[in-house]
C-alpha positions, -999 to +999 in steps of 0.1 A: -676-271-420-711-275-406-725-265-373-728-286-341-765-290-349-756-307-382-732-331-364-759-341-339-784-344-367-761-368-384-755-389-353-793-392-347-800-400-384-774-427-387-779-445-354-753-470-343-751-495-371-758-493-409-756-516-438-734-511-469-751-521-501-732-551-514-705-540-538-671-552-548-650-548-579-666-566-607-698-575-588-729-574-610-754-549-596-791-552-598-814-529-618-829-498-602-859-519-593-837-545-576-819-518-557-852-504-544-862-538-533-828-543-515-832-510-496-868-519-486-856-553-473-828-537-453-853-512-438-877-540-429-848-559-413-843-530-389-813-510-403-816-473-397-790-464-423-778-477-456-747-467-475-737-468-512-706-459-531-694-449-566-664-447-588-660-427-620-680-435-651-702-462-635-733-459-613-740-423-602-741-424-564-762-394-558-788-403-584-789-437-567-795-421-533-825-402-547-840-434-561-836-452-528-848-423-506-880-422-526-884-460-522-882-460-484-900-443-456-876-433-429-842-448-436-811-425-438-788-429-468-751-421-469-724-421-496-693-441-487-680-425-507-691-399-532-661-396-554-647-361-560-637-369-596-672-379-605-685-343-604-674-307-597-676-295-561-704-271-568-725-299-584-718-322-555-731-297-530-761-287-552-772-323-556-767-332-519-785-301-508-815-309-531-817-344-516-815-330-481-842-305-488-865-332-502-857-357-474-847-337-443-825-355-419-820-386-441-789-377-461-752-379-450-726-371-476-694-391-473-667-377-496-634-392-508-604-382-528-604-415-547-574-427-567-550-411-592-564-433-620-598-418-614-585-383-617-569-393-650-602-407-662-616-372-662-584-354-674-575-340-640-543-339-620-547-359-587-523-336-570-516-338-533-546-355-516-548-331-486-546-300-508-570-315-534-597-323-508-593-290-489-598-270-521-627-292-531-645-286-498-639-249-500-653-247-536-685-267-526-701-237-509-682-208-525-702-180-539-711-185-576-721-160-603-758-162-613-765-190-588-778-190-552-756-214-533-777-236-509-769-236-472-753-266-458-781-287-445-765-322-443-734-336-427-702-339-447-678-366-436-644-373-451-630-407-460-599-407-438-576-437-435-544-418-425-535-395-396-532-364-417-565-369-434-581-375-400-567-342-388-581-325-419-615-341-412-615-324-378-607-291-394-630-289-425-656-316-422-683-329-398-666-361-393-645-389-407-649-424-421-619-448-419-625-484-432-610-518-426-593-508-394-589-525-360-605-511-329-573-496-317-573-474-348-609-464-340-598-453-305-569-433-320-592-417-346-616-406-319-587-389-300-577-370-332-613-359-340-623-351-305-658-355-292-676-331-315-672-349-348-690-379-363-668-410-365-681-437-389-661-469-392-664-492-421-662-528-410-662-559-432-680-590-421-677-626-433-709-643-421-713-680-422-728-706-399-696-727-404-668-708-386-641-724-409-659-712-440-663-677-424-627-674-416-616-686-450-638-660-467-624-633-444-589-644-453-597-643-490-610-608-487-580-596-468-556-612-494-575-596-523-583-561-509-560-553-479-528-571-489-526-558-524-497-536-534-502-499-524-531-507-502-539-478-478-554-503-454-521-522-452-504-489-445-526-483-415-519-517-401-481-511-406-484-479-387-501-498-359-472-523-357-485-552-378-455-567-397-456-565-435-452-603-439-483-609-417-503-585-438-493-600-471-500-635-458-534-625-444-524-640-411-550-649-385-540-619-364-545-595-393-578-611-403-591-610-367-581-574-363-601-559-392-628-584-402-658-595-382-663-632-390-685-660-378-721-661-366-743-630-358-732-629-322-695-629-331-700-602-357-720-581-333-692-584-307-667-569-331-692-541-339-694-533-302-656-531-299-656-503-324-685-485-307-668-489-273-636-475-289-654-443-299-672-449-332-706-432-335-716-455-362-704-488-378-710-492-415-712-530-420-703-546-453-701-582-462-673-601-479-698-619-502-689-618-539-725-618-552-751-591-545-780-613-533-758-634-511-745-602-494-780-588-490-792-620-474-762-620-450-770-585-439-807-594-433-796-624-412-772-603-392-797-575-385-814-590-354-781-592-336-770-557-346-801-535-345-818-544-312 
């Protein structure tokens, strides 16, 4: 666990709202040059922070961060998330510490336990998620033979969509990152974490000038991502009292609870609800299914979010 100074550094570095580089299962990603261009466009639009993610065996998230940090002047970059099955804990820390040394105050490491199939991809046992992530965090900075372990110089926040993972975030990390949650979950998460941890909330946005089209896209996203069997996001909603049949049907109440949809003002209003509920930072993603469309949506939303 880092120091209070690292927590405050992370809050300052992230600001209130950041953009998630467009990404969804099966979405074609641009070349490295295209990603550099996207980061520069988001920086010019006014975002203080940009987030990426990774799975196992695809794009390497920390290498991508290095490319994007070098391509921009002041923007903070965070992983949402860096997958623990993509690299050993010692390597995760070594890479993040190198980036933080090269770009002080511009790196936030979001870490997640991923899925059992990702552990199987690398021949590992997924185990119990809480035990697995606790051991991973401990090994990141453990003493190593023939290697000087870098000091922690960047915030580590833990992907946490359940109450026990939130409690573990308070214990071992500098903060937590739940995603696709309603504002009432954000308020409860702040109560669990207390005032001295970073709370990043991942919010999806369906942005269209036509409200009917915006809501339809939001409903499609909820049906495909949230309502799928075994979804941790659906489990959160169930804990909060949303009926299973409403979740599976992507009802208006469920869609309105977890997706910001509509014009820039409507999206900004939902962002403010999470900030008012206790989030330090809202990581905004779009429900677009094509990279350039998502990037354009984030640019158009920026004036309402970053002023």
